[in-house]
LOFIMI-922533 format. One record per residue (C-alpha): residue number from 1; residue in three letters; x, y, z. Coordinates in steps of 0.1 Angstrom, whole numbers, plus 2048, in hexadecimal, padded with zeros to 3 digits. Layout:
<sites>
     n   res    xx    yy    zz
   NUM   ALA     X     Y     Z
...
</sites>
This chain:
<sites>
     n   res    xx    yy    zz
     1   MET   950   35C   8C7
     2   LEU   948   337   8CC
     3   VAL   92D   33E   8E6
     4   ARG   91E   359   8D0
     5   ARG   91D   342   8B1
     6   THR   90F   325   8C6
     7   VAL   8F3   33B   8D4
     8   LEU   8EB   347   8B1
     9   GLY   8EB   323   8A5
    10   VAL   8D2   318   8C0
    11   LEU   8BC   336   8B8
    12   THR   8BD   32C   893
    13   LEU   8B3   309   89B
    14   TRP   896   315   8B0
    15   LEU   88A   32B   894
    16   VAL   88D   30E   87C
    17   SER   879   2F8   894
    18   VAL   85D   312   895
    19   LEU   85C   315   86F
    20   VAL   85D   2F0   86A
    21   PHE   841   2E9   882
    22   ILE   82B   304   873
    23   ALA   833   2F9   84F
    24   THR   82D   2D3   856
    25   ASN   80C   2DA   867
    26   ALA   801   2F0   84A
    27   LEU   805   2D3   832
    28   PRO   7E4   2C8   822
    29   GLY   7D4   2A8   82E
    30   ASP   7CE   296   84F
    31   ALA   7E8   281   85F
    32   ALA   7CE   26B   871
    33   ARG   7BC   265   851
    34   SER   7DD   25D   83F
    35   ILE   7E3   242   859
    36   LEU   7C0   233   85C
    37   GLY   7B7   236   837
    38   ARG   799   245   826
    39   ASN   780   22D   835
    40   ALA   787   237   859
    41   THR   769   241   86E
    42   PRO   767   263   87F
    43   GLU   76A   252   8A1
    44   SER   78A   240   898
    45   LEU   799   260   889
    46   ALA   790   274   8A9
    47   ALA   79F   258   8BF
    48   LEU   7C0   258   8AB
    49   ARG   7C2   27D   8AB
    50   ALA   7BF   27D   8D1
    51   GLU   7D9   262   8D4
    52   LEU   7F2   275   8BE
    53   ASN   7EA   296   8CF
    54   LEU   7DE   2A4   8AE
    55   ASP   7BE   2B2   8BE
    56   ARG   7D2   2CA   8D3
    57   SER   7DA   2EE   8C9
    58   LEU   7F9   2F5   8B4
    59   PRO   80B   308   8D0
    60   GLU   805   2EA   8E7
    61   GLN   811   2D1   8CD
    62   TYR   830   2E6   8C6
    63   THR   839   2EA   8EB
    64   SER   835   2C4   8F0
    65   TRP   84A   2BD   8D1
    66   LEU   866   2D6   8D9
    67   SER   869   2C8   8FD
    68   GLY   86D   2A6   8EE
    69   VAL   888   2B2   8D6
    70   VAL   89B   2C1   8F3
    71   ARG   89A   29F   905
    72   ALA   8A5   28E   8E4
    73   ASP   882   27F   8E1
    74   LEU   876   286   8BE
    75   GLY   854   275   8C3
    76   GLN   845   257   8B1
    77   SER   840   252   88C
    78   LEU   81C   256   882
    79   ALA   820   23C   866
    80   ASP   834   221   877
    81   GLY   82D   227   89C
    82   GLU   851   224   8A6
    83   PRO   867   23F   8B6
    84   VAL   875   257   89D
    85   THR   898   254   8AB
    86   ASP   898   22E   8A5
    87   LEU   88A   233   882
    88   LEU   8A4   24D   878
    89   SER   8C3   240   88A
    90   SER   8CE   227   870
    91   ARG   8C4   23F   853
    92   LEU   8D6   25C   863
    93   SER   8F6   248   867
    94   ASN   8F4   23C   842
    95   SER   8EF   260   836
    96   ALA   90C   26C   84C
    97   PHE   923   251   83E
    98   LEU   919   25B   81A
    99   VAL   920   280   821
   100   ALA   941   277   832
   101   VAL   94C   263   814
   102   ALA   942   27E   7FC
   103   ALA   954   299   811
   104   ALA   973   284   814
   105   LEU   975   282   7EE
   106   SER   969   2A4   7E4
   107   ILE   97C   2BB   7FC
   108   PRO   9A0   2B0   7F3
   109   LEU   996   2AD   7CE
   110   SER   987   2CF   7CD
   111   ILE   9A5   2E0   7DE
   112   GLY   9BD   2CD   7C7
   113   ILE   9AA   2D7   7A8
   114   GLY   9A8   2FC   7B4
   115   ILE   9CE   2FD   7BA
   116   TRP   9D6   2EC   79A
   117   SER   9C0   303   786
   118   ALA   9CE   322   797
   119   MET   9F2   318   78F
   120   ARG   9E8   313   76B
   121   ARG   9D3   333   768
   122   ASP   9C6   33B   745
   123   SER   9D5   31C   736
   124   TRP   9BF   305   720
   125   LEU   9BE   2EC   73D
   126   ASP   9B1   307   754
   127   HIS   996   310   73B
   128   VAL   98C   2EC   736
   129   MET   989   2E7   75C
   130   SER   975   307   761
   131   THR   95D   2FD   745
   132   ALA   959   2DB   754
   133   ASN   952   2EA   777
   134   LEU   938   301   768
   135   GLY   927   2E5   756
   136   LEU   926   2CF   775
   137   ALA   919   2EC   78B
   138   ALA   8FC   2F1   772
   139   VAL   8F0   2CD   773
   140   PRO   8D8   2C2   78E
   141   GLU   8E1   2A5   7A5
   142   PHE   8C7   28D   798
   143   VAL   8D5   292   774
   144   VAL   8F9   28B   781
   145   GLY   8EC   26D   794
   146   THR   8DA   25F   775
   147   ALA   8F9   265   760
   148   ALA   90E   253   77A
   149   VAL   8F6   235   779
   150   VAL   8F7   233   753
   151   LEU   91D   237   752
   152   PHE   928   220   76F
   153   GLY   909   20B   777
   154   THR   8F6   200   759
   155   VAL   8FF   209   735
   156   VAL   924   210   732
   157   PHE   93A   200   74D
   158   GLN   923   1EE   765
   159   VAL   93C   1EE   781
   160   LEU   926   1FC   79E
   161   PRO   903   1F5   7AA
   162   PRO   8EA   20D   799
   163   VAL   8D5   20F   7B9
   164   SER   8DE   20D   7DE
   165   LEU   8CB   1EE   7E9
   166   ILE   8D8   1ED   80D
   167   PRO   8C4   1D5   823
   168   PRO   8B0   1E6   83F
   169   GLY   8C4   1EA   85F
   170   GLU   8E5   1E4   84D
   171   PRO   8FF   201   850
   172   ALA   90A   210   82F
   173   TRP   92F   20B   836
   174   ARG   92A   1E6   832
   175   HIS   91D   1EB   80F
   176   LEU   937   202   7FF
   177   PRO   92F   1FA   7DB
   178   GLU   90C   207   7E0
   179   VAL   91A   227   7EE
   180   TRP   932   232   7D3
   181   LEU   919   23E   7B9
   182   PRO   906   254   7D1
   183   ALA   926   261   7DF
   184   LEU   934   268   7BC
   185   THR   914   27C   7B4
   186   LEU   919   292   7D3
   187   VAL   93E   297   7CB
   188   LEU   936   2A3   7A8
   189   ALA   91B   2BA   7B6
   190   VAL   932   2CD   7CE
   191   VAL   955   2CB   7BE
   192   PRO   94E   2E7   7A4
   193   TYR   945   301   7BE
   194   ILE   962   2FA   7D6
   195   SER   97C   2F7   7BB
   196   ARG   971   318   7AA
   197   ILE   973   32B   7CB
   198   MET   995   31A   7D3
   199   ARG   9A2   324   7B1
   200   GLY   998   348   7B4
   201   SER   9A6   34B   7D7
   202   MET   9C6   33A   7CD
   203   ILE   9CC   351   7B0
   204   GLU   9C7   36F   7C6
   205   VAL   9E0   362   7E0
   206   LEU   9FA   358   7C6
   207   GLU   9FA   37D   7BA
   208   SER   A00   38A   7DE
   209   ASP   A20   39A   7EA
   210   TYR   A29   380   804
   211   VAL   A27   364   7EB
   212   GLU   A3E   378   7D3
   213   MET   A56   37E   7F0
   214   ALA   A57   359   7F8
   215   ARG   A60   352   7D4
   216   LEU   A7B   36C   7D4
   217   LYS   A8A   35B   7F2
   218   GLY   A90   33D   7DD
   219   LEU   A76   326   7EE
   220   PRO   A6B   308   7D9
   221   GLU   A4A   30D   7C7
   222   ARG   A3B   2F0   7DB
   223   ASP   A43   301   7FC
   224   VAL   A36   322   7F0
   225   ILE   A15   311   7E7
   226   LEU   A11   2FB   806
   227   TRP   A1E   312   821
   228   HIS   A17   335   815
   229   ALA   9FB   335   7FB
   230   LEU   9E5   319   805
   231   PRO   9DF   323   82A
   232   ASN   9D2   345   81F
   233   ALA   9C0   33A   800
   234   ILE   9AC   31E   812
   235   VAL   99A   337   829
   236   PRO   97E   340   810
   237   ALA   97B   31C   805
   238   ILE   974   311   829
   239   GLN   953   324   829
   240   VAL   94A   316   807
   241   ILE   952   2F3   813
   242   ALA   93B   2F8   831
   243   LEU   91F   304   81A
   244   GLN   924   2E6   803
   245   LEU   924   2CE   820
   246   SER   904   2DE   82D
   247   TYR   8F6   2DB   80B
   248   MET   8FF   2B6   80B
   249   ALA   8EA   2B2   82A
   250   GLY   8CB   2BF   817
   251   GLY   8D4   2B6   7F3
   252   ILE   8DA   292   7FE
   253   VAL   8B4   28D   7FD
   254   VAL   8B3   28E   7D7
   255   VAL   8D2   278   7D4
   256   GLU   8C5   25E   7EC
   257   PHE   8A3   25E   7DA
   258   VAL   8B4   258   7B8
   259   PHE   8C8   23A   7C4
   260   GLY   8B0   22D   7DE
   261   PHE   8CA   232   7F9
   262   PRO   8BC   22B   81C
   263   GLY   8C3   24C   82C
   264   ILE   8B1   26A   83A
   265   GLY   8A7   274   817
   266   GLY   891   255   813
   267   ALA   883   25B   835
   268   LEU   87A   27F   82C
   269   VAL   869   275   80C
   270   GLN   855   25A   81E
   271   ALA   84B   272   83A
   272   VAL   83E   28B   821
   273   SER   82A   271   80D
   274   HIS   81B   262   82E
   275   ARG   818   284   83F
   276   ASP   82D   276   85B
   277   LEU   832   297   86D
   278   PRO   84A   28C   889
   279   VAL   862   27C   871
   280   LEU   860   29A   859
   281   GLN   867   2B3   874
   282   ALA   884   29E   882
   283   VAL   895   29A   860
   284   VAL   893   2C0   859
   285   LEU   89F   2C9   87B
   286   VAL   8BD   2B1   878
   287   ILE   8C6   2C1   856
   288   ALA   8C4   2E3   866
   289   GLY   8D9   2D8   883
   290   VAL   8F4   2CB   86B
   291   TYR   8F4   2EC   859
   292   VAL   8F9   300   879
   293   VAL   915   2E9   887
   294   VAL   928   2E7   866
   295   ASN   928   30D   862
   296   LEU   933   311   887
   297   ILE   950   2FA   880
   298   ALA   958   30D   860
   299   ASP   95A   32E   873
   300   VAL   972   31F   88C
   301   LEU   988   310   871
   302   THR   988   331   85E
   303   ILE   995   343   87D
   304   LEU   9AF   329   883
   305   ALA   9BB   32A   85F
   306   SER   9BC   350   85C
   307   PRO   9D7   363   871
   308   ARG   9C5   384   86B
   309   LEU   9A4   376   87B
   310   ARG   9B7   367   898
   311   THR   9C8   388   89F
   312   ALA   9A7   39B   89D
   313   LEU   997   385   8B8
   314   ARG   9B3   38B   8D1
</sites>
């Protein structure tokens, strides 16, 4: 199973690389002219295109780029002239830290809210929580981020920095106050989905025969929830958690842009504005790689958590 899923993941990444390369090269404009400016002479444009291999055919450019990707050589930035790996290394670590903080907060919180709502099914507290989840799910991330800035950074409390002004080259974990608001925005963006799935799955499990049998045996309610209901109810939530973590990898672009966070989101926006194709292709490929890896891990965890799936693979 792992070999099959890994092969499918590699095939998916290859298809993504083809689509990304075709889409980025179909963007309007000329990368050489974007670098040299409007007053560039035809001779200088031709020389720069030859230097950047932009005068070659698209299949030749793709083959050269893909061979570099396999060797972990993502090329050079057209705008800055430095290797893409060096340009993205610090930004990628900052984004990974931001996603890790948001995941560490949102996953336990979502599971706890789902269990709590399921145990108080159809109560007024359950209705309030369901309404709040629906409201948060309907609000875009940039609106949540703006509200968080107004509430915690500017107008109301003023306890956190409204923007993430982290010095270039400095890791994000050394500037935790600048991380909390972007992380809070991501948490509020994913908690409604995970908690709603967890609530529905928990309600279904609590109505099952084996949970009723555990209660009839006189087990404490806490043991019934933790050792009988939760291991079975969390299986559907694992897939949703994986989807939301994958969503963070792409949705982080909007959040980083709102707060000025120095991550891959800012690099992606700058690459699009400067038509920096190597950086743009690298960022999209990294996001696709995160999506594939996270879903592979979720498949493994789902099998480990579900006795029925483990038995089916034997």
